[in-house]
C-alpha positions, 0 to 999 in steps of 0.5 A, spaced: 469 614 457 466 608 461 470 601 461 466 596 457 465 589 461 462 582 460 455 582 462 456 574 463 461 575 468 457 580 473 456 576 479 449 576 482 449 577 490 443 572 490 446 566 486 452 562 490 456 562 484 463 561 488 459 555 492 457 552 485 464 553 482 467 549 488 463 544 487 464 543 480 472 543 481 471 538 486 467 533 482 472 534 476 478 533 481 474 526 483 473 524 476 480 525 474 483 522 480 486 529 483 482 528 489 482 521 492 475 518 495 476 517 502 470 513 502 474 507 499 479 505 503 482 498 505 482 498 513 488 494 516 484 493 522 489 497 527 487 503 530 494 507 529 495 505 522 488 506 520 488 513 523 495 515 520 492 513 513 486 517 514 481 511 515 485 506 511 489 505 505 486 509 499 483 505 493 483 508 486 490 510 487 497 507 487 502 506 493 509 504 493 512 498 497 519 497 497 524 492 501 528 495 506 534 491 502 534 487 496 535 481 501 528 482 504 524 482 498 520 476 500 518 481 506 515 486 502 512 481 497 508 478 503 506 485 505 503 487 498 499 480 498 496 481 505 494 488 503 491 485 496 487 480 501 484 485 505 482 489 499 479 483 495 475 481 502 473 488 502 470 488 495 467 481 496 463 484 502 461 490 497 458 485 492 464 485 487 466 478 488 468 477 480 474 481 480 481 478 480 488 481 482 494 481 477 501 480 478 505 484 473 513 483 473 519 484 468 522 477 466 528 479 469 525 480 476 521 473 475 528 470 474 531 473 480 526 473 485 521 467 482 514 467 481 508 467 487 508 460 490 501 457 491 501 454 498 504 461 500 498 465 496 493 460 500 497 462 507 496 469 505 489 468 503 489 469 496 486 463 492 491 462 486 486 462 481 484 469 483 491 471 481 493 472 474 501 473 473 504 477 467 511 477 465 513 483 460 520 483 457 521 490 458 520 495 463 516 499 458 511 493 457 510 492 464 508 499 465 503 499 459 500 492 462 500 496 469 496 502 466 491 497 462 490 493 468 488 499 472 483 501 468 480 495 467 473 494 472 474 487 472 481 487 476 481 489 483 488 490 485 494 490 481 501 488 484 507 491 479 514 489 481 518 494 478 526 494 477 530 498 481 530 503 476 526 510 477 520 511 473 518 518 471 513 522 475 509 523 469 508 516 468 506 515 475 501 520 474 498 517 468 498 510 472 495 514 478 489 517 473 488 510 470 487 507 478 482 512 479 478 511 472 478 503 474 477 504 481 483 499 482 488 499 488 495 499 485 501 497 489 508 498 486 513 493 489 520 495 489 527 491 491 530 497 494 527 504 497 527 509 492 527 517 494 525 519 487 518 524 486 512 520 484 504 520 484 504 515 489 499 516 495 503 513 500 510 510 500 512 504 505 519 501 506 518 493 509 523 489 512 523 482 516 522 482 523 523 476 528 517 472 530 516 469 536 516 462 538 510 458 538 508 451 542 509 445 538 501 444 539 500 451 535 499 452 527 506 454 526 509 448 530 515 452 534 515 458 529 511 464 530 506 467 525 510 472 520 512 479 522 514 485 518 517 491 520 513 497 516 515 504 515 510 509 512 515 514 509 510 518 505 503 519 506 498 524 503 493 523 508 496 525 514 502 522 519 508 518 518 509 512 522 513 505 524 510 499 526 511 491 527 505 487 524 504 480 525 499 476 519 494 472 522 493 467 516 487 464 520 483 470 521 487 473 515 488 480 518 494 484 521 495 484 528 500 489 532 506 486 534 509 488 541 516 487 544 516 481 549 523 483 551 524 487 557 526 494 556 531 494 562 535 488 564 534 484 570 536 487 577 543 484 580 546 485 587 551 490 587 555 492 593 554 499 595 561 502 596 562 509 597 567 513 592 573 514 594 576 521 592 
């Protein structure tokens, strides 16, 4: 007795069905955010970092930025704002000049860490009028506002300052899909590192680094430009790494900082005495 079969499943050798299925699956993944668009990314302007990121920090997705310790939350905040500046500058070059940035935080974090400082925003390169601050009473409210902001096409970047409590992977996955739908860069700022799984495309740990002294005639008058020690500890696109970067507030870009201290100590004169057994 012959085995009945569905005629619709018969594959004709003349029809590249497998190729069509692959293309359809790829299109569906991009639509739902399962695959990141490599063409949309924020370049750091530093070859080593951009190469590790596969060309730059992916937009239309979410990233986690954590302070190395709670006392270094200012360094992580500076890194988040600098990345937002690069993202907004890139949007302006592409013609999206009207998009704003949102800073979303819990009221408790706002009391502990303060609000973004206007002159500091100018130094980073973000006009204060382009940054909207939202304070939510609870974590779930902050996450709801974050998801709505990520879906909004009028928002270019979202900085969501989360508490030290872990966020469920399903929640971060939903936020990642929202960022893909709105073509928005999502940065999640934490006061300390978190090893819990999540849908973040990258995970960074940021700390402060010692700045070099500048001459009194230079912009900072004895204190060099701010330096950050950044570590890329999770990266879906490629390699991990650690760098010390310097923020150039005049050019509004990152620069790779080098250690000016000698690796070995200075040579000293010592007598050549043979060891006596």
